[in-house]
The first five atom37 places (N, CA, C, CB, O) and aatype in JSON, in Angstrom:
{
  "aatype": [12, 11, 11, 15, 1, 19, 13, 10, 9, 19, 7, 10, 10, 19, 19, 9, 4, 13, 0, 9, 7, 7, 11, 10, 18, 12, 2, 11, 6, 5, 6, 11, 6, 6, 11, 6, 9, 9, 6, 12, 6, 11, 19, 9, 19, 11, 5, 9, 11, 2, 16, 13, 6, 3, 19, 11, 1, 9, 6, 13, 9, 0, 6, 12, 15, 7, 19, 8, 2, 6, 11, 0, 7, 13, 17, 15, 13, 19, 19, 2, 9, 16, 16, 14, 2, 7, 19, 1, 3, 16, 7, 2, 9, 9, 18, 11, 0, 3, 6, 2, 11, 9, 16, 15, 18, 7, 14, 9, 15, 11, 3, 13, 3, 3, 9, 9, 16, 14, 7, 11, 16, 9, 3, 10, 19, 6, 19, 9, 13, 15, 3, 7, 15, 11, 7, 7, 10],
  "atom_mask": [
    [1, 1, 1, 1, 1],
    [1, 1, 1, 1, 1],
    [1, 1, 1, 1, 1],
    [1, 1, 1, 1, 1],
    [1, 1, 1, 1, 1],
    [1, 1, 1, 1, 1],
    [1, 1, 1, 1, 1],
    [1, 1, 1, 1, 1],
    [1, 1, 1, 1, 1],
    [1, 1, 1, 1, 1],
    [1, 1, 1, 0, 1],
    [1, 1, 1, 1, 1],
    [1, 1, 1, 1, 1],
    [1, 1, 1, 1, 1],
    [1, 1, 1, 1, 1],
    [1, 1, 1, 1, 1],
    [1, 1, 1, 1, 1],
    [1, 1, 1, 1, 1],
    [1, 1, 1, 1, 1],
    [1, 1, 1, 1, 1],
    [1, 1, 1, 0, 1],
    [1, 1, 1, 0, 1],
    [1, 1, 1, 1, 1],
    [1, 1, 1, 1, 1],
    [1, 1, 1, 1, 1],
    [1, 1, 1, 1, 1],
    [1, 1, 1, 1, 1],
    [1, 1, 1, 1, 1],
    [1, 1, 1, 1, 1],
    [1, 1, 1, 1, 1],
    [1, 1, 1, 1, 1],
    [1, 1, 1, 1, 1],
    [1, 1, 1, 1, 1],
    [1, 1, 1, 1, 1],
    [1, 1, 1, 1, 1],
    [1, 1, 1, 1, 1],
    [1, 1, 1, 1, 1],
    [1, 1, 1, 1, 1],
    [1, 1, 1, 1, 1],
    [1, 1, 1, 1, 1],
    [1, 1, 1, 1, 1],
    [1, 1, 1, 1, 1],
    [1, 1, 1, 1, 1],
    [1, 1, 1, 1, 1],
    [1, 1, 1, 1, 1],
    [1, 1, 1, 1, 1],
    [1, 1, 1, 1, 1],
    [1, 1, 1, 1, 1],
    [1, 1, 1, 1, 1],
    [1, 1, 1, 1, 1],
    [1, 1, 1, 1, 1],
    [1, 1, 1, 1, 1],
    [1, 1, 1, 1, 1],
    [1, 1, 1, 1, 1],
    [1, 1, 1, 1, 1],
    [1, 1, 1, 1, 1],
    [1, 1, 1, 1, 1],
    [1, 1, 1, 1, 1],
    [1, 1, 1, 1, 1],
    [1, 1, 1, 1, 1],
    [1, 1, 1, 1, 1],
    [1, 1, 1, 1, 1],
    [1, 1, 1, 1, 1],
    [1, 1, 1, 1, 1],
    [1, 1, 1, 1, 1],
    [1, 1, 1, 0, 1],
    [1, 1, 1, 1, 1],
    [1, 1, 1, 1, 1],
    [1, 1, 1, 1, 1],
    [1, 1, 1, 1, 1],
    [1, 1, 1, 1, 1],
    [1, 1, 1, 1, 1],
    [1, 1, 1, 0, 1],
    [1, 1, 1, 1, 1],
    [1, 1, 1, 1, 1],
    [1, 1, 1, 1, 1],
    [1, 1, 1, 1, 1],
    [1, 1, 1, 1, 1],
    [1, 1, 1, 1, 1],
    [1, 1, 1, 1, 1],
    [1, 1, 1, 1, 1],
    [1, 1, 1, 1, 1],
    [1, 1, 1, 1, 1],
    [1, 1, 1, 1, 1],
    [1, 1, 1, 1, 1],
    [1, 1, 1, 0, 1],
    [1, 1, 1, 1, 1],
    [1, 1, 1, 1, 1],
    [1, 1, 1, 1, 1],
    [1, 1, 1, 1, 1],
    [1, 1, 1, 0, 1],
    [1, 1, 1, 1, 1],
    [1, 1, 1, 1, 1],
    [1, 1, 1, 1, 1],
    [1, 1, 1, 1, 1],
    [1, 1, 1, 1, 1],
    [1, 1, 1, 1, 1],
    [1, 1, 1, 1, 1],
    [1, 1, 1, 1, 1],
    [1, 1, 1, 1, 1],
    [1, 1, 1, 1, 1],
    [1, 1, 1, 1, 1],
    [1, 1, 1, 1, 1],
    [1, 1, 1, 1, 1],
    [1, 1, 1, 1, 1],
    [1, 1, 1, 0, 1],
    [1, 1, 1, 1, 1],
    [1, 1, 1, 1, 1],
    [1, 1, 1, 1, 1],
    [1, 1, 1, 1, 1],
    [1, 1, 1, 1, 1],
    [1, 1, 1, 1, 1],
    [1, 1, 1, 1, 1],
    [1, 1, 1, 1, 1],
    [1, 1, 1, 1, 1],
    [1, 1, 1, 1, 1],
    [1, 1, 1, 1, 1],
    [1, 1, 1, 1, 1],
    [1, 1, 1, 0, 1],
    [1, 1, 1, 1, 1],
    [1, 1, 1, 1, 1],
    [1, 1, 1, 1, 1],
    [1, 1, 1, 1, 1],
    [1, 1, 1, 1, 1],
    [1, 1, 1, 1, 1],
    [1, 1, 1, 1, 1],
    [1, 1, 1, 1, 1],
    [1, 1, 1, 1, 1],
    [1, 1, 1, 1, 1],
    [1, 1, 1, 1, 1],
    [1, 1, 1, 1, 1],
    [1, 1, 1, 0, 1],
    [1, 1, 1, 1, 1],
    [1, 1, 1, 1, 1],
    [1, 1, 1, 0, 1],
    [1, 1, 1, 0, 1],
    [1, 1, 1, 1, 1]
  ],
  "atom_positions": [
    [[-15.61, 38.51, 37.99], [-16.37, 37.86, 36.95], [-15.68, 38.03, 35.59], [-17.79, 38.43, 36.9], [-15.64, 37.09, 34.79]],
    [[-15.14, 39.23, 35.34], [-14.43, 39.44, 34.09], [-13.19, 38.57, 34.02], [-14.06, 40.91, 33.93], [-12.82, 38.1, 32.94]],
    [[-12.54, 38.35, 35.16], [-11.34, 37.54, 35.2], [-11.66, 36.09, 34.82], [-10.71, 37.6, 36.59], [-10.9, 35.47, 34.09]],
    [[-12.76, 35.57, 35.31], [-13.13, 34.18, 35.02], [-13.48, 34.01, 33.54], [-14.31, 33.74, 35.9], [-13.2, 32.96, 32.95]],
    [[-14.08, 35.02, 32.94], [-14.39, 34.96, 31.49], [-13.11, 34.97, 30.67], [-15.28, 36.15, 31.08], [-12.99, 34.25, 29.68]],
    [[-12.15, 35.78, 31.09], [-10.86, 35.83, 30.38], [-10.18, 34.47, 30.46], [-9.94, 36.95, 30.98], [-9.67, 33.96, 29.46]],
    [[-10.17, 33.87, 31.67], [-9.56, 32.55, 31.82], [-10.31, 31.51, 30.99], [-9.54, 32.14, 33.31], [-9.68, 30.63, 30.39]],
    [[-11.61, 31.59, 30.95], [-12.42, 30.67, 30.17], [-12.09, 30.81, 28.68], [-13.92, 30.92, 30.42], [-11.91, 29.8, 27.99]],
    [[-12.02, 32.02, 28.19], [-11.71, 32.26, 26.78], [-10.3, 31.79, 26.44], [-11.87, 33.75, 26.44], [-10.08, 31.15, 25.41]],
    [[-9.34, 32.11, 27.31], [-7.96, 31.67, 27.09], [-7.9, 30.15, 27.12], [-7.01, 32.28, 28.16], [-7.22, 29.54, 26.29]],
    [[-8.59, 29.53, 28.05], [-8.62, 28.07, 28.14], [-9.2, 27.43, 26.89], [0.0, 0.0, 0.0], [-8.67, 26.44, 26.38]],
    [[-10.29, 27.99, 26.39], [-10.9, 27.48, 25.17], [-9.97, 27.65, 23.97], [-12.24, 28.19, 24.91], [-9.88, 26.76, 23.12]],
    [[-9.29, 28.78, 23.9], [-8.34, 28.99, 22.8], [-7.2, 27.98, 22.85], [-7.78, 30.42, 22.85], [-6.76, 27.48, 21.81]],
    [[-6.71, 27.69, 24.05], [-5.63, 26.7, 24.2], [-6.13, 25.32, 23.75], [-5.14, 26.64, 25.67], [-5.42, 24.62, 23.03]],
    [[-7.32, 24.94, 24.15], [-7.88, 23.64, 23.76], [-8.06, 23.58, 22.24], [-9.23, 23.4, 24.47], [-7.75, 22.56, 21.63]],
    [[-8.55, 24.64, 21.65], [-8.75, 24.69, 20.2], [-7.4, 24.58, 19.48], [-9.48, 25.99, 19.78], [-7.28, 23.88, 18.47]],
    [[-6.39, 25.27, 19.99], [-5.06, 25.19, 19.37], [-4.5, 23.78, 19.44], [-4.09, 26.17, 20.06], [-3.93, 23.29, 18.46]],
    [[-4.66, 23.11, 20.59], [-4.19, 21.73, 20.71], [-4.95, 20.8, 19.76], [-4.35, 21.25, 22.15], [-4.36, 19.91, 19.15]],
    [[-6.25, 21.02, 19.63], [-7.05, 20.18, 18.73], [-6.61, 20.36, 17.28], [-8.55, 20.53, 18.88], [-6.47, 19.37, 16.56]],
    [[-6.4, 21.58, 16.86], [-5.96, 21.85, 15.49], [-4.56, 21.28, 15.26], [-5.98, 23.37, 15.2], [-4.31, 20.65, 14.23]],
    [[-3.67, 21.48, 16.21], [-2.31, 20.95, 16.1], [-2.31, 19.43, 16.04], [0.0, 0.0, 0.0], [-1.56, 18.84, 15.25]],
    [[-3.13, 18.79, 16.85], [-3.23, 17.33, 16.84], [-3.75, 16.82, 15.51], [0.0, 0.0, 0.0], [-3.26, 15.82, 14.98]],
    [[-4.75, 17.49, 14.97], [-5.32, 17.09, 13.68], [-4.29, 17.25, 12.57], [-6.57, 17.93, 13.35], [-4.17, 16.36, 11.71]],
    [[-3.55, 18.33, 12.55], [-2.51, 18.53, 11.55], [-1.42, 17.46, 11.65], [-1.88, 19.93, 11.69], [-0.94, 16.95, 10.64]],
    [[-1.05, 17.13, 12.87], [-0.04, 16.08, 13.09], [-0.53, 14.73, 12.57], [0.31, 15.98, 14.59], [0.21, 14.01, 11.89]],
    [[-1.77, 14.4, 12.89], [-2.33, 13.12, 12.43], [-2.41, 13.06, 10.91], [-3.73, 12.9, 13.04], [-2.12, 12.02, 10.32]],
    [[-2.8, 14.16, 10.27], [-2.87, 14.19, 8.81], [-1.49, 14.0, 8.2], [-3.48, 15.52, 8.34], [-1.34, 13.29, 7.2]],
    [[-0.49, 14.63, 8.8], [0.87, 14.51, 8.29], [1.38, 13.07, 8.43], [1.8, 15.48, 9.02], [2.03, 12.56, 7.51]],
    [[1.1, 12.43, 9.55], [1.51, 11.04, 9.77], [0.81, 10.11, 8.78], [1.2, 10.61, 11.22], [1.43, 9.19, 8.25]],
    [[-0.47, 10.33, 8.54], [-1.21, 9.5, 7.59], [-0.65, 9.68, 6.17], [-2.71, 9.85, 7.62], [-0.51, 8.7, 5.44]],
    [[-0.35, 10.89, 5.8], [0.22, 11.17, 4.48], [1.58, 10.48, 4.33], [0.36, 12.69, 4.26], [1.89, 9.93, 3.28]],
    [[2.38, 10.53, 5.38], [3.7, 9.89, 5.37], [3.55, 8.37, 5.21], [4.47, 10.22, 6.68], [4.31, 7.75, 4.45]],
    [[2.6, 7.78, 5.91], [2.35, 6.35, 5.82], [1.87, 5.96, 4.42], [1.32, 5.92, 6.87], [2.3, 4.94, 3.88]],
    [[1.0, 6.77, 3.83], [0.5, 6.49, 2.48], [1.63, 6.56, 1.46], [-0.62, 7.47, 2.11], [1.67, 5.75, 0.54]],
    [[2.54, 7.52, 1.6], [3.68, 7.62, 0.69], [4.58, 6.39, 0.82], [4.49, 8.9, 0.98], [5.09, 5.88, -0.18]],
    [[4.79, 5.93, 2.04], [5.62, 4.75, 2.27], [5.0, 3.51, 1.61], [5.8, 4.5, 3.78], [5.71, 2.69, 1.02]],
    [[3.69, 3.39, 1.7], [3.0, 2.26, 1.07], [3.15, 2.31, -0.44], [1.51, 2.24, 1.46], [3.4, 1.29, -1.07]],
    [[2.99, 3.5, -1.05], [3.14, 3.64, -2.5], [4.57, 3.28, -2.93], [2.79, 5.08, -2.95], [4.77, 2.62, -3.95]],
    [[5.56, 3.72, -2.16], [6.94, 3.37, -2.48], [7.15, 1.86, -2.42], [7.9, 4.08, -1.53], [7.85, 1.3, -3.26]],
    [[6.56, 1.21, -1.42], [6.68, -0.25, -1.32], [5.93, -0.92, -2.47], [6.13, -0.75, 0.03], [6.38, -1.95, -2.98]],
    [[4.82, -0.36, -2.89], [4.09, -0.93, -4.02], [4.93, -0.87, -5.3], [2.76, -0.19, -4.23], [4.88, -1.78, -6.11]],
    [[5.7, 0.2, -5.47], [6.59, 0.29, -6.63], [7.65, -0.81, -6.58], [7.27, 1.68, -6.69], [7.99, -1.4, -7.61]],
    [[8.17, -1.09, -5.39], [9.13, -2.17, -5.23], [8.47, -3.51, -5.55], [9.71, -2.18, -3.79], [9.07, -4.36, -6.21]],
    [[7.25, -3.69, -5.09], [6.51, -4.93, -5.33], [6.28, -5.14, -6.82], [5.17, -4.92, -4.58], [6.39, -6.26, -7.31]],
    [[5.94, -4.06, -7.55], [5.74, -4.18, -9.0], [7.01, -4.71, -9.65], [5.33, -2.81, -9.62], [6.96, -5.61, -10.49]],
    [[8.16, -4.15, -9.28], [9.43, -4.61, -9.85], [9.68, -6.08, -9.5], [10.6, -3.73, -9.34], [10.17, -6.85, -10.33]],
    [[9.36, -6.45, -8.27], [9.55, -7.83, -7.85], [8.59, -8.78, -8.6], [9.34, -7.96, -6.34], [8.98, -9.88, -8.98]],
    [[7.34, -8.34, -8.79], [6.39, -9.16, -9.55], [6.89, -9.34, -10.99], [4.98, -8.51, -9.55], [6.82, -10.44, -11.54]],
    [[7.4, -8.26, -11.58], [7.93, -8.36, -12.94], [9.12, -9.32, -13.01], [8.35, -6.97, -13.45], [9.31, -9.99, -14.02]],
    [[9.91, -9.37, -11.96], [11.07, -10.27, -11.93], [10.72, -11.69, -11.52], [12.12, -9.72, -11.0], [11.57, -12.58, -11.56]],
    [[9.47, -11.92, -11.12], [9.06, -13.24, -10.63], [8.09, -13.94, -11.58], [8.43, -13.11, -9.27], [8.12, -15.17, -11.69]],
    [[7.24, -13.17, -12.26], [6.2, -13.76, -13.12], [6.33, -13.25, -14.55], [4.8, -13.44, -12.58], [6.73, -12.11, -14.77]],
    [[6.01, -14.09, -15.51], [6.13, -13.67, -16.91], [4.8, -13.17, -17.46], [6.64, -14.84, -17.77], [3.72, -13.51, -16.98]],
    [[4.93, -12.34, -18.49], [3.8, -11.81, -19.26], [2.76, -11.04, -18.42], [3.11, -12.93, -19.95], [1.57, -11.08, -18.73]],
    [[3.2, -10.35, -17.39], [2.29, -9.53, -16.6], [1.95, -8.27, -17.41], [2.92, -9.15, -15.21], [2.85, -7.57, -17.89]],
    [[0.67, -7.99, -17.55], [0.22, -6.82, -18.31], [-0.25, -5.69, -17.39], [-0.9, -7.21, -19.26], [-0.07, -4.51, -17.69]],
    [[-0.87, -6.08, -16.27], [-1.47, -5.07, -15.38], [-1.45, -5.59, -13.95], [-2.92, -4.73, -15.82], [-1.66, -6.77, -13.7]],
    [[-1.18, -4.67, -13.01], [-1.21, -4.98, -11.58], [-2.07, -3.93, -10.91], [0.23, -5.02, -10.96], [-1.86, -2.73, -11.08]],
    [[-3.03, -4.38, -10.14], [-3.88, -3.46, -9.37], [-3.81, -3.85, -7.9], [-5.36, -3.49, -9.89], [-4.11, -4.98, -7.52]],
    [[-3.41, -2.88, -7.08], [-3.35, -3.11, -5.63], [-4.72, -2.86, -5.02], [-2.27, -2.2, -4.97], [-5.36, -1.86, -5.33]],
    [[-5.16, -3.77, -4.17], [-6.46, -3.64, -3.5], [-6.23, -2.8, -2.24], [-7.08, -5.07, -3.16], [-5.59, -3.25, -1.29]],
    [[-6.76, -1.59, -2.25], [-6.46, -0.61, -1.19], [-6.82, -1.11, 0.2], [-7.2, 0.67, -1.47], [-6.07, -0.88, 1.15]],
    [[-7.94, -1.77, 0.33], [-8.42, -2.16, 1.66], [-7.54, -3.23, 2.3], [-9.84, -2.66, 1.57], [-7.55, -3.4, 3.52]],
    [[-6.77, -3.96, 1.48], [-6.01, -5.09, 2.01], [-4.52, -5.03, 1.7], [-6.57, -6.37, 1.48], [-3.81, -6.0, 1.97]],
    [[-4.04, -3.94, 1.15], [-2.63, -3.85, 0.78], [-1.85, -2.95, 1.71], [-2.49, -3.36, -0.65], [-2.41, -2.06, 2.35]],
    [[-0.57, -3.19, 1.76], [0.31, -2.32, 2.54], [0.34, -2.64, 4.01], [0.0, 0.0, 0.0], [0.64, -1.77, 4.83]],
    [[0.02, -3.88, 4.38], [0.08, -4.28, 5.78], [1.54, -4.6, 6.1], [-0.86, -5.52, 6.07], [2.15, -5.46, 5.47]],
    [[2.07, -3.9, 7.08], [3.47, -4.07, 7.45], [3.57, -4.72, 8.82], [4.22, -2.72, 7.43], [3.08, -4.17, 9.81]],
    [[4.19, -5.89, 8.88], [4.44, -6.57, 10.14], [5.88, -6.27, 10.53], [4.19, -8.12, 10.03], [6.81, -6.9, 10.03]],
    [[6.06, -5.31, 11.41], [7.4, -4.86, 11.77], [8.22, -5.93, 12.47], [7.32, -3.63, 12.65], [9.42, -6.04, 12.25]],
    [[7.58, -6.73, 13.32], [8.32, -7.76, 14.05], [8.86, -8.83, 13.12], [7.42, -8.4, 15.11], [10.01, -9.25, 13.25]],
    [[8.04, -9.29, 12.19], [8.47, -10.33, 11.26], [9.23, -9.73, 10.07], [7.26, -11.12, 10.75], [9.96, -10.44, 9.38]],
    [[9.06, -8.44, 9.84], [9.81, -7.77, 8.78], [9.25, -7.96, 7.38], [0.0, 0.0, 0.0], [10.0, -7.87, 6.4]],
    [[7.96, -8.23, 7.27], [7.42, -8.4, 5.93], [6.25, -7.47, 5.67], [7.0, -9.83, 5.72], [5.62, -6.94, 6.59]],
    [[5.98, -7.28, 4.38], [4.83, -6.52, 3.9], [3.9, -7.48, 3.19], [5.27, -5.35, 2.96], [4.35, -8.43, 2.55]],
    [[2.61, -7.24, 3.31], [1.63, -8.06, 2.62], [0.79, -7.17, 1.71], [0.72, -8.82, 3.64], [0.31, -6.11, 2.12]],
    [[0.63, -7.6, 0.46], [-0.15, -6.86, -0.52], [-1.12, -7.81, -1.2], [0.77, -6.18, -1.57], [-0.77, -8.96, -1.5]],
    [[-2.32, -7.34, -1.45], [-3.3, -8.11, -2.2], [-3.46, -7.42, -3.53], [-4.67, -8.22, -1.43], [-3.72, -6.22, -3.6]],
    [[-3.32, -8.2, -4.61], [-3.27, -7.63, -5.95], [-4.16, -8.4, -6.92], [-1.85, -7.61, -6.45], [-4.46, -9.58, -6.73]],
    [[-4.57, -7.69, -7.96], [-5.13, -8.31, -9.16], [-4.02, -8.27, -10.18], [-6.45, -7.57, -9.68], [-3.45, -7.21, -10.44]],
    [[-3.7, -9.4, -10.76], [-2.68, -9.46, -11.81], [-3.36, -9.89, -13.1], [-1.52, -10.44, -11.41], [-4.08, -10.89, -13.14]],
    [[-3.11, -9.13, -14.17], [-3.63, -9.48, -15.48], [-2.49, -9.99, -16.34], [-4.34, -8.27, -16.15], [-1.45, -9.35, -16.46]],
    [[-2.7, -11.15, -16.93], [-1.75, -11.74, -17.88], [-2.55, -12.15, -19.12], [-0.96, -12.97, -17.25], [-3.78, -12.04, -19.12]],
    [[-1.89, -12.62, -20.16], [-2.64, -13.13, -21.31], [-3.56, -14.3, -20.92], [-1.67, -13.57, -22.4], [-4.51, -14.6, -21.65]],
    [[-3.29, -14.94, -19.79], [-4.12, -16.06, -19.33], [-5.4, -15.6, -18.65], [-3.34, -16.93, -18.38], [-6.3, -16.42, -18.43]],
    [[-5.51, -14.32, -18.31], [-6.73, -13.82, -17.67], [-6.46, -12.92, -16.5], [0.0, 0.0, 0.0], [-5.34, -12.47, -16.27]],
    [[-7.52, -12.66, -15.75], [-7.47, -11.79, -14.58], [-7.97, -12.59, -13.39], [-8.32, -10.5, -14.79], [-8.91, -13.38, -13.5]],
    [[-7.35, -12.37, -12.26], [-7.86, -12.97, -11.03], [-8.04, -11.89, -10.0], [-6.91, -14.07, -10.51], [-7.22, -10.98, -9.9]],
    [[-9.1, -11.99, -9.24], [-9.43, -10.94, -8.28], [-8.43, -10.8, -7.16], [-10.77, -11.21, -7.71], [-8.06, -9.69, -6.79]],
    [[-8.01, -11.91, -6.62], [-7.23, -11.78, -5.4], [-6.06, -12.74, -5.33], [-8.12, -11.99, -4.21], [-6.23, -13.96, -5.4]],
    [[-4.9, -12.18, -5.19], [-3.7, -12.95, -4.93], [-2.91, -12.22, -3.86], [0.0, 0.0, 0.0], [-2.86, -10.99, -3.86]],
    [[-2.3, -12.96, -2.97], [-1.57, -12.37, -1.86], [-0.07, -12.44, -2.14], [-1.9, -13.09, -0.53], [0.45, -13.5, -2.48]],
    [[0.61, -11.31, -2.0], [2.05, -11.23, -2.21], [2.7, -10.86, -0.88], [2.41, -10.18, -3.33], [2.35, -9.85, -0.27]],
    [[3.65, -11.67, -0.43], [4.39, -11.38, 0.79], [5.81, -10.98, 0.4], [4.39, -12.62, 1.77], [6.5, -11.73, -0.29]],
    [[6.23, -9.8, 0.83], [7.54, -9.26, 0.49], [8.34, -9.04, 1.76], [7.41, -7.94, -0.31], [7.87, -8.38, 2.69]],
    [[9.52, -9.58, 1.8], [10.4, -9.4, 2.95], [11.46, -8.36, 2.59], [11.07, -10.75, 3.38], [12.34, -8.62, 1.76]],
    [[11.37, -7.19, 3.2], [12.22, -6.06, 2.83], [13.7, -6.33, 3.07], [11.81, -4.82, 3.6], [14.54, -5.94, 2.26]],
    [[14.04, -7.0, 4.17], [15.45, -7.24, 4.46], [16.08, -8.23, 3.48], [15.62, -7.75, 5.88], [17.3, -8.24, 3.31]],
    [[15.26, -9.07, 2.83], [15.76, -9.99, 1.82], [15.58, -9.43, 0.41], [15.05, -11.33, 1.94], [16.12, -9.98, -0.55]],
    [[14.83, -8.33, 0.3], [14.57, -7.66, -0.97], [14.0, -8.62, -2.03], [15.85, -7.03, -1.49], [14.42, -8.62, -3.18]],
    [[13.02, -9.43, -1.59], [12.39, -10.34, -2.54], [11.01, -10.77, -2.04], [13.28, -11.58, -2.77], [10.68, -10.64, -0.87]],
    [[10.23, -11.27, -3.0], [8.95, -11.86, -2.66], [9.25, -13.22, -2.03], [8.0, -12.0, -3.93], [9.85, -14.09, -2.67]],
    [[8.85, -13.39, -0.78], [9.15, -14.65, -0.1], [8.04, -15.67, -0.29], [9.37, -14.4, 1.38], [8.28, -16.87, -0.21]],
    [[6.83, -15.19, -0.54], [5.75, -16.13, -0.85], [4.64, -15.39, -1.58], [5.21, -16.8, 0.44], [4.49, -14.17, -1.47]],
    [[3.89, -16.15, -2.29], [2.71, -15.63, -2.97], [1.72, -16.77, -3.07], [3.05, -15.04, -4.39], [2.09, -17.94, -3.02]],
    [[0.51, -16.41, -3.2], [-0.46, -17.48, -3.3], [-1.85, -16.96, -3.55], [0.0, 0.0, 0.0], [-2.14, -15.78, -3.43]],
    [[-2.66, -17.9, -3.88], [-4.04, -17.53, -4.2], [-4.85, -17.32, -2.94], [-4.68, -18.59, -5.05], [-4.72, -18.03, -1.95]],
    [[-5.69, -16.34, -3.02], [-6.78, -16.27, -2.07], [-7.93, -17.0, -2.75], [-7.16, -14.76, -1.68], [-8.87, -17.47, -2.12]],
    [[-7.82, -17.07, -4.06], [-8.76, -17.8, -4.89], [-7.97, -18.87, -5.65], [-9.51, -16.84, -5.87], [-6.79, -18.67, -5.93]],
    [[-8.58, -19.98, -5.97], [-7.87, -21.1, -6.6], [-7.36, -20.78, -8.0], [-8.77, -22.29, -6.67], [-6.43, -21.44, -8.46]],
    [[-7.94, -19.8, -8.7], [-7.54, -19.5, -10.07], [-6.25, -18.69, -10.18], [-8.64, -18.76, -10.75], [-5.67, -18.61, -11.26]],
    [[-5.78, -18.1, -9.1], [-4.6, -17.25, -9.15], [-3.4, -18.0, -9.72], [-4.26, -16.72, -7.75], [-2.67, -17.46, -10.55]],
    [[-3.2, -19.25, -9.29], [-2.07, -20.04, -9.78], [-2.2, -20.39, -11.26], [-1.94, -21.32, -8.96], [-1.19, -20.63, -11.92]],
    [[-3.41, -20.42, -11.78], [-3.61, -20.71, -13.2], [-3.25, -19.52, -14.09], [-5.04, -21.11, -13.46], [-2.98, -19.69, -15.28]],
    [[-3.23, -18.34, -13.53], [-3.02, -17.12, -14.32], [-1.56, -16.72, -14.34], [-3.86, -15.98, -13.76], [-1.06, -16.26, -15.37]],
    [[-0.87, -16.9, -13.23], [0.54, -16.47, -13.18], [1.46, -17.63, -13.52], [0.89, -15.9, -11.8], [1.18, -18.78, -13.19]],
    [[2.57, -17.29, -14.18], [3.56, -18.27, -14.58], [4.93, -17.74, -14.13], [3.53, -18.53, -16.13], [5.25, -16.58, -14.39]],
    [[5.71, -18.56, -13.46], [7.06, -18.1, -13.07], [7.87, -17.67, -14.29], [7.8, -19.22, -12.3], [7.77, -18.28, -15.36]],
    [[8.65, -16.65, -14.13], [9.48, -16.12, -15.21], [9.72, -14.64, -15.0], [0.0, 0.0, 0.0], [9.68, -14.16, -13.87]],
    [[9.99, -13.92, -16.07], [10.23, -12.47, -15.99], [9.37, -11.74, -17.01], [11.73, -12.14, -16.22], [9.09, -12.25, -18.09]],
    [[8.96, -10.55, -16.63], [8.22, -9.67, -17.54], [9.16, -8.55, -17.94], [6.91, -9.11, -16.88], [9.72, -7.86, -17.08]],
    [[9.34, -8.38, -19.23], [10.23, -7.34, -19.74], [9.47, -6.08, -20.12], [11.02, -7.85, -20.94], [9.97, -4.96, -19.95]],
    [[8.26, -6.25, -20.62], [7.46, -5.12, -21.12], [6.96, -4.23, -19.98], [6.27, -5.64, -21.92], [6.96, -4.62, -18.81]],
    [[6.53, -3.04, -20.36], [5.94, -2.09, -19.42], [4.64, -2.68, -18.85], [5.68, -0.72, -20.11], [3.84, -3.25, -19.59]],
    [[4.44, -2.53, -17.57], [3.25, -3.04, -16.89], [2.41, -1.85, -16.42], [3.64, -3.96, -15.69], [2.93, -0.92, -15.8]],
    [[1.12, -1.89, -16.73], [0.2, -0.86, -16.22], [-0.06, -1.15, -14.75], [-1.16, -0.84, -17.05], [-0.31, -2.3, -14.36]],
    [[0.01, -0.1, -13.92], [-0.16, -0.28, -12.47], [-1.22, 0.67, -11.96], [1.18, -0.05, -11.73], [-1.24, 1.85, -12.32]],
    [[-2.1, 0.15, -11.11], [-3.04, 0.98, -10.37], [-2.68, 0.8, -8.9], [-4.55, 0.58, -10.67], [-2.86, -0.27, -8.32]],
    [[-2.18, 1.88, -8.3], [-1.74, 1.84, -6.92], [-2.93, 1.91, -5.97], [-0.76, 2.98, -6.64], [-4.04, 2.24, -6.38]],
    [[-2.7, 1.6, -4.71], [-3.78, 1.55, -3.72], [-4.43, 2.9, -3.48], [-3.25, 1.02, -2.41], [-5.56, 2.95, -2.99]],
    [[-3.75, 4.0, -3.83], [-4.37, 5.32, -3.67], [-5.17, 5.72, -4.91], [-3.29, 6.36, -3.38], [-5.72, 6.82, -4.96]],
    [[-5.24, 4.84, -5.9], [-6.01, 5.11, -7.11], [-5.18, 5.71, -8.24], [0.0, 0.0, 0.0], [-5.66, 5.79, -9.37]],
    [[-3.96, 6.12, -7.96], [-3.12, 6.69, -9.02], [-2.65, 5.59, -9.96], [-1.9, 7.44, -8.41], [-2.58, 4.41, -9.59]],
    [[-2.35, 6.0, -11.18], [-1.95, 5.04, -12.2], [-0.54, 5.35, -12.68], [-2.93, 5.05, -13.39], [-0.08, 6.49, -12.61]],
    [[0.12, 4.33, -13.17], [1.46, 4.51, -13.71], [1.88, 3.28, -14.46], [0.0, 0.0, 0.0], [1.15, 2.3, -14.54]],
    [[3.05, 3.34, -15.01], [3.61, 2.22, -15.72], [5.03, 1.99, -15.26], [0.0, 0.0, 0.0], [5.81, 2.94, -15.12]],
    [[5.37, 0.76, -15.03], [6.74, 0.4, -14.6], [7.22, -0.78, -15.42], [6.79, 0.07, -13.07], [8.34, -1.25, -15.23]]
  ]
}
């Protein structure tokens, strides 16, 4: 009887160790993925600045940004862009990493095209990343 209790306790300890190890691994993978998304968002900000003029602020929508299609090789980001012409809630930016450029952009709402103008932004742009952190690029 004592032997079976020892095996039971050892078995439970092994299961608990695997559970803790699995949780730590999953947290590390999620953190790594979030860092990769933030790095891509920084690239996207630079690309937006090189594609549109007079951009004052860019806000990434966390729930819909950072979608990576590995087979097609593109990233999709949903952003709010503020210019002197106004703010629009939703615009979709498609970035192809192997081409290092925005391959398409467009409105999820009809007003997006009225707010952005092709050109370049030279000034510092306020950025709110999908994790809520703020910065300027």
